[in-house]
Every structure is written in structure tokens, then in C-alpha cells.
C-alpha positions as CSV (number, residue, x, y, z in Angstrom):
1,X,0.0,0.0,0.0
2,X,1.3,3.4,-0.9
3,X,1.4,5.8,2.1
4,X,-0.9,8.8,1.9
5,X,0.8,11.8,0.2
6,X,2.8,13.8,2.7
7,X,3.0,10.9,5.1
8,X,6.4,10.0,6.4
9,X,7.7,6.7,5.1
10,X,7.9,3.9,7.7
11,X,5.3,1.8,9.6
12,X,1.7,2.9,9.1
13,X,-1.7,1.4,9.6
14,X,-1.6,-0.2,6.2
15,X,1.7,-1.9,7.0
16,X,0.3,-3.3,10.2
17,X,-2.8,-4.6,8.5
18,X,-0.7,-6.4,5.8
19,X,1.4,-8.0,8.5
20,X,-1.8,-9.2,10.3
21,X,-3.2,-10.6,7.1
22,X,0.1,-12.2,6.2
23,X,-0.1,-14.1,9.5
24,X,-3.7,-15.2,8.9
25,X,-5.0,-13.0,11.8
26,X,-8.6,-11.9,11.0
27,X,-9.1,-8.1,10.8
28,X,-12.2,-6.1,11.1
29,X,-11.8,-2.4,10.6
30,X,-14.1,0.0,12.4
31,X,-14.7,3.5,11.0
32,X,-12.1,3.1,8.3
33,X,-11.5,1.0,5.2
34,X,-8.9,0.3,2.5
35,X,-11.1,0.2,-0.6
36,X,-8.5,-1.6,-2.7
37,X,-8.2,-4.4,-0.3
38,X,-10.5,-7.1,1.2
39,X,-10.4,-6.3,4.9
40,X,-13.8,-6.5,6.5
41,X,-15.0,-3.0,7.4
42,X,-17.8,-1.5,9.4
43,X,-18.2,2.1,8.4
44,X,-20.8,4.9,8.3
45,X,-22.0,6.3,5.0
46,X,-19.7,9.3,5.4
47,X,-20.4,10.6,1.9
48,X,-24.2,10.5,2.6
49,X,-23.7,12.1,6.0
50,X,-21.9,15.0,4.4
51,X,-24.8,15.5,2.0
52,X,-27.3,15.3,4.8
53,X,-25.4,17.9,6.8
54,X,-25.3,20.3,3.9
55,X,-29.0,19.6,3.1
56,X,-29.9,20.4,6.7
57,X,-28.1,23.7,6.6
58,X,-29.6,24.5,3.2
59,X,-33.1,23.8,4.5
60,X,-32.3,26.4,7.3
61,X,-31.5,29.1,4.7
62,X,-27.7,28.8,4.3
63,X,-26.2,29.4,0.9
64,X,-22.5,30.2,1.8
65,X,-20.6,27.3,3.2
66,X,-17.2,26.5,4.7
67,X,-15.7,23.2,5.5
68,X,-12.9,22.1,7.9
69,X,-11.7,18.5,7.3
70,X,-8.7,16.3,7.6
71,X,-7.3,15.8,4.1
72,X,-5.7,12.4,4.8
73,X,-8.5,10.6,6.6
74,X,-10.9,8.9,4.2
75,X,-14.1,9.3,6.3
76,X,-13.5,13.0,6.6
77,X,-12.7,13.4,2.9
78,X,-16.0,11.5,2.1
79,X,-17.9,13.9,4.4
80,X,-16.4,16.9,2.7
81,X,-17.1,15.4,-0.8
82,X,-20.7,14.7,0.1
83,X,-21.3,18.2,1.4
84,X,-19.6,19.8,-1.5
85,X,-21.5,17.8,-4.0
86,X,-24.8,18.8,-2.4
87,X,-23.8,22.5,-2.2
88,X,-22.6,22.6,-5.8
89,X,-25.6,20.7,-7.2
90,X,-28.0,23.2,-5.5
91,X,-26.1,26.4,-6.5
92,X,-24.6,27.1,-3.1
93,X,-21.3,28.9,-2.6
94,X,-18.2,27.4,-1.3
95,X,-14.9,29.0,-2.2
96,X,-11.4,27.8,-1.7
97,X,-11.1,30.5,1.0
98,X,-13.8,28.8,3.0
99,X,-12.1,25.4,3.0
100,X,-9.6,24.5,5.8
101,X,-7.7,21.4,4.8
102,X,-6.0,19.9,7.9
103,X,-2.9,18.3,6.5
104,X,-1.3,15.1,7.6
105,X,-1.5,13.2,10.9
106,X,-1.4,16.4,12.8
107,X,-1.4,17.6,16.4
108,X,-4.2,19.6,18.0
109,X,-1.8,22.5,18.1
110,X,-1.2,22.4,14.4
111,X,-4.9,22.1,13.7
112,X,-5.6,25.0,15.9
113,X,-2.9,27.1,14.1
114,X,-4.6,26.3,10.7
115,X,-8.0,27.4,12.0
116,X,-6.5,30.5,13.5
117,X,-4.9,31.3,10.2
118,X,-8.3,30.9,8.5
119,X,-9.6,33.7,10.6
120,X,-6.6,35.9,10.0
121,X,-6.7,35.6,6.3
122,X,-10.4,35.5,5.5
123,X,-11.9,38.7,4.2
124,X,-15.4,37.3,4.7
125,X,-17.0,34.3,6.4
126,X,-19.5,31.7,5.2
127,X,-22.9,31.6,7.0
128,X,-22.3,28.0,7.9
129,X,-19.2,26.0,8.7
130,X,-19.2,22.2,8.4
131,X,-16.5,20.6,10.5
132,X,-15.6,16.9,10.1
133,X,-15.1,16.5,13.8
134,X,-16.2,18.0,17.1
135,X,-12.6,18.9,17.9
136,X,-12.3,21.0,14.8
137,X,-15.7,22.6,15.5
138,X,-14.7,23.6,19.0
139,X,-11.4,25.1,17.8
140,X,-13.3,27.1,15.2
141,X,-15.9,28.3,17.8
142,X,-13.1,29.4,20.1
143,X,-11.3,31.4,17.4
144,X,-14.7,32.9,16.3
145,X,-15.2,34.1,19.8
146,X,-11.7,35.7,19.9
147,X,-12.5,37.5,16.6
148,X,-15.8,38.8,17.9
149,X,-17.9,36.5,15.7
150,X,-21.1,35.3,17.3
151,X,-22.0,31.6,16.9
152,X,-24.7,30.9,15.7
153,X,-25.8,34.4,14.8
154,X,-22.9,35.2,12.4
155,X,-21.9,31.7,11.5
156,X,-23.7,28.4,12.2
157,X,-21.4,25.5,13.1
158,X,-22.2,21.8,12.6
159,X,-20.0,18.8,13.1
160,X,-19.8,15.0,13.4
161,X,-19.0,12.8,16.4
162,X,-21.5,13.9,19.1
163,X,-18.6,13.7,21.6
164,X,-19.0,14.4,25.3
165,X,-16.9,17.5,25.1
166,X,-19.2,19.0,22.4
167,X,-22.1,19.0,24.9
168,X,-20.0,21.2,27.2
169,X,-19.4,23.9,24.6
170,X,-21.2,27.2,24.6
171,X,-23.3,27.4,22.6
172,X,-23.7,23.6,22.4
173,X,-22.8,21.9,19.1
């Protein structure tokens, strides 16, 4: 398996899976898959979920969208693709400036810096931000507050995960 672009060479999840398979150890992947290989996988319809999220926001009057996602994690890429396909098919607006692509297996600090950079460089904001995880959404909400942006009045934020930490945010995700 070829490592994800930008990933450092060496041991990775794919290498470990191949090693398990080579030793006839059964593998079931949860929340991930390797589409070109025959590992059993249990996954969500992440593409469909992305479309549903965009449709929900659309039904609530949003037409300008932003997306924060991890560019090397297949479920988050599928969520982004589903949302973008819905938005584009319905005539919504999503510009490159409204997309924050979290690169590589990154630390929380690096993700935070990328979101902070989004606020520093954006001349305008979308009315809705789709985040592929609660962590990204919470970081976005924190930066919005620092920049005097009211969530949800100025920008609505929606995310995936339904994590415990998301229920402690203000406003709640």
C-alpha cells in the first residue's frame, strides 16, 4: 500500500494490516477501510452524512458554506465530498477561502494554528461552517469568539462525532 501523500515513510496502519493478514490473523476495521483491499470493514455512510449535513443547513437558509476537514483521513474526505456535491448541485457557494484542509496526521496545536490562520486571512465568512469532527468545530468556535464572531448568529457550526466534550461547549454543538 502506498502511504498517503505527505505521510512520512515507515510503519503505518496499512503496513500493520498487511502484517496481520500475512499471519492469517482476522481483521475487522471500524470507521475506516482500505477500498482496494479485502479487509472486513464497518463504516458509516460518510459521503451520505456529508450530503445530509449540507442539506440540513440548506433547509435552514444557508447558501454560503465553509468546510474544515482532515485531508488524509478517508471518512472526513468523504464527508467533505458529500457536502460539497450537495452544495454545488444546489447552487450554493463554497470558495477555496472557505475550506480549511487539515494536512497530515497532525497535532491539536497544528490544527488550531490552521484554523486561527483561516480567521486571520479570511476577508469574509460563510454563514455555515461544516466541521468533520467536534474537535475542529470547538477550535473554530473558540477562534470565532476571539475574533468577535457570534456563533450561531454570524456563523452556524455543525460537526460530526457527538462527543461528550461537544455538549460542554457554549453554545452547544
